[in-house]
C-alpha positions as CSV (number, residue, x, y, z in Angstrom):
1,M,-7.1,0.2,-16.5
2,D,-10.6,1.0,-15.0
3,P,-10.7,0.7,-11.2
4,V,-11.7,-2.4,-9.5
5,T,-13.5,-3.0,-6.2
6,L,-12.2,-5.9,-4.0
7,T,-13.9,-7.2,-0.8
8,T,-12.6,-9.1,2.3
9,G,-14.4,-10.5,5.3
10,R,-14.8,-7.1,6.8
11,L,-13.7,-4.5,4.2
12,L,-14.7,-2.9,0.9
13,L,-11.6,-1.9,-1.1
14,R,-12.3,0.7,-3.6
15,T,-10.7,3.5,-5.3
16,V,-11.1,7.0,-3.6
17,G,-12.7,10.1,-5.3
18,P,-14.0,13.6,-4.5
19,Q,-16.5,12.1,-1.9
20,D,-13.5,10.9,0.3
21,T,-11.6,14.1,0.3
22,D,-12.5,15.0,3.8
23,A,-11.9,11.5,5.2
24,V,-8.4,11.3,3.6
25,Y,-7.6,15.0,4.8
26,A,-8.6,14.1,8.4
27,A,-6.7,11.0,8.4
28,C,-3.6,12.6,7.2
29,Q,-3.5,15.1,10.1
30,D,-2.1,12.2,12.2
31,P,1.5,12.9,13.0
32,D,2.5,9.3,12.5
33,I,1.2,9.3,8.9
34,Q,3.1,12.5,8.2
35,R,6.2,11.2,10.0
36,W,6.4,7.7,8.5
37,T,4.9,8.3,4.9
38,T,5.8,10.7,2.2
39,V,2.6,12.6,2.4
40,P,3.2,16.5,2.6
41,S,3.5,18.0,6.0
42,P,1.8,20.0,7.0
43,Y,-1.0,18.2,5.0
44,L,-3.5,20.7,3.6
45,P,-7.0,20.4,2.0
46,E,-5.5,20.9,-1.5
47,H,-3.3,18.0,-0.9
48,A,-6.2,15.7,-0.2
49,R,-8.0,17.1,-3.3
50,G,-5.0,16.6,-5.6
51,F,-4.7,13.1,-4.3
52,V,-8.2,11.9,-4.8
53,E,-9.0,14.0,-7.9
54,Q,-5.7,13.7,-9.8
55,M,-3.2,11.4,-8.4
56,V,-5.5,8.4,-7.8
57,P,-7.3,8.5,-11.2
58,D,-4.0,9.3,-13.2
59,G,-2.5,6.2,-11.6
60,W,-5.3,4.0,-12.6
61,A,-5.6,5.4,-16.1
62,S,-1.9,5.0,-16.9
63,G,-1.6,1.5,-15.1
64,S,1.3,2.9,-13.0
65,M,-0.5,3.0,-9.5
66,F,-3.5,1.2,-8.2
67,T,-4.9,3.0,-4.9
68,F,-7.6,1.7,-2.8
69,G,-9.3,3.0,0.3
70,A,-10.2,0.3,2.8
71,F,-13.7,1.0,4.2
72,L,-16.0,-0.6,6.7
73,P,-19.5,-1.6,5.6
74,S,-20.6,1.6,7.3
75,G,-18.4,3.6,4.7
76,E,-15.8,4.7,7.3
77,L,-12.3,4.8,6.1
78,T,-9.8,2.6,7.7
79,G,-6.8,3.1,5.8
80,M,-5.3,3.7,2.3
81,L,-3.2,1.2,0.4
82,G,-2.0,0.9,-3.2
83,I,0.4,-0.9,-5.5
84,T,2.9,1.0,-7.6
85,M,4.4,-0.8,-10.6
86,R,8.2,-0.7,-10.3
87,S,9.2,-2.9,-13.2
88,L,8.0,-5.8,-15.2
89,G,6.2,-8.2,-13.0
90,V,7.1,-6.1,-9.8
91,G,4.8,-4.0,-7.8
92,E,5.6,-2.0,-4.6
93,I,2.8,-1.9,-1.9
94,G,2.4,1.1,0.4
95,Y,-0.3,1.6,3.1
96,W,-1.4,3.6,6.2
97,G,-4.0,3.1,8.7
98,V,-6.4,5.5,10.2
99,K,-5.3,6.1,13.8
100,E,-8.7,5.1,15.3
101,H,-8.6,1.7,13.6
102,R,-5.1,0.7,14.1
103,G,-4.6,-2.6,15.9
104,S,-7.8,-4.1,14.3
105,G,-6.1,-6.2,11.7
106,Y,-7.9,-4.1,8.9
107,I,-4.7,-3.0,7.1
108,T,-3.2,-6.6,7.2
109,E,-6.4,-8.0,5.8
110,A,-6.4,-5.3,3.1
111,V,-2.7,-5.9,2.3
112,V,-3.3,-9.7,1.7
113,A,-6.4,-9.0,-0.6
114,L,-4.5,-6.4,-2.5
115,S,-1.5,-8.7,-3.0
116,R,-3.6,-11.5,-4.1
117,W,-5.2,-9.2,-6.6
118,A,-1.8,-8.1,-7.8
119,F,-0.8,-11.5,-8.3
120,T,-4.0,-12.7,-10.1
121,G,-5.3,-9.4,-11.7
122,L,-2.0,-7.6,-12.7
123,S,0.2,-10.8,-13.3
124,V,2.6,-9.4,-10.8
125,D,5.2,-12.0,-9.6
126,R,6.6,-10.0,-6.8
127,V,5.1,-7.5,-4.3
128,E,7.7,-5.6,-2.4
129,W,7.3,-3.8,0.8
130,R,9.4,-0.9,1.9
131,A,9.3,1.2,4.8
132,E,11.6,3.6,6.6
133,A,13.9,1.7,8.9
134,G,12.3,2.0,12.4
135,N,8.8,1.9,11.2
136,R,7.8,-1.0,13.5
137,A,4.1,-0.8,12.8
138,S,4.5,-1.0,9.0
139,R,6.9,-4.0,9.4
140,A,4.4,-5.8,11.8
141,V,1.7,-5.6,9.2
142,A,3.9,-6.7,6.2
143,E,5.1,-9.7,8.4
144,R,1.5,-10.7,9.5
145,A,0.5,-10.5,5.8
146,G,3.4,-13.0,5.0
147,F,6.0,-10.7,3.5
148,V,9.6,-11.9,4.1
149,F,11.9,-9.5,5.5
150,E,15.0,-9.2,3.1
151,G,17.1,-6.5,4.6
152,T,17.9,-2.8,4.9
153,L,18.7,-0.5,1.9
154,R,20.9,2.4,2.7
155,A,19.7,5.9,1.8
156,A,16.9,4.3,-0.1
157,V,14.0,6.7,0.9
158,N,13.8,10.4,0.5
159,N,11.2,11.5,3.1
160,K,10.7,15.3,2.8
161,G,14.2,16.0,1.6
162,V,16.2,13.7,3.9
163,L,17.6,10.4,2.8
164,R,16.8,7.6,5.2
165,D,17.5,3.8,5.2
166,S,14.7,1.6,4.2
167,W,13.7,-1.8,5.1
168,I,12.6,-4.1,2.3
169,G,10.5,-7.3,2.2
170,S,8.7,-9.3,-0.5
171,L,5.7,-11.4,-1.1
172,L,5.6,-14.0,-3.8
173,P,2.5,-15.8,-5.3
174,S,3.6,-19.0,-3.8
175,D,3.5,-17.3,-0.4
176,L,-0.4,-17.1,-0.8
177,G,-0.6,-20.5,-2.4
178,L,-0.8,-19.1,-5.9
179,A,1.0,-19.8,-9.2
180,S,3.6,-17.4,-10.7
181,T,3.3,-16.2,-14.3
182,T,7.1,-16.7,-14.7
183,P,9.2,-19.7,-13.5
184,Y,11.1,-18.9,-10.4
185,L,14.6,-20.8,-9.6
186,P,15.6,-19.8,-6.0
187,A,19.5,-19.4,-5.4
188,G,21.2,-22.5,-4.6
189,R,18.8,-24.9,-6.5
């Protein structure tokens, strides 16, 4: 699939490329990003190059991972997010925010826009959010974006060689007022 560009009221969501290497590298020096995500630690310039020049384009080309940078009109990076396809009709969203822009609502705004695109552009019927248990900032974004918290998965995340518990939540098309591509019969109905 060719990369697409999405817009929100305040952001431009587009794929990243070589021109964004320095911004990605700088953002990933943040100890919180290294602690709560699976980016390498320490995060080196070659990690940023490999991400923007190989990992991101390969994900789009194979249809397995759709990565976007969230940019202000000025071109400043506010965060990174993406949908990784997990199974037929199910995508998992991941994101991080640049330290200087946390608390601005940018990532929540981007998560809603990306989820809406996954439902309408990728025919996804469930977007899952997972984060290491204890990552309250990630959970707050997910909940503000409308995700329903579903529980804790034991030993579900391998972060730098250590198994950790993971929180999980989901967003369905109906949560955003959209139709599902597959009929859904909730339990007990």
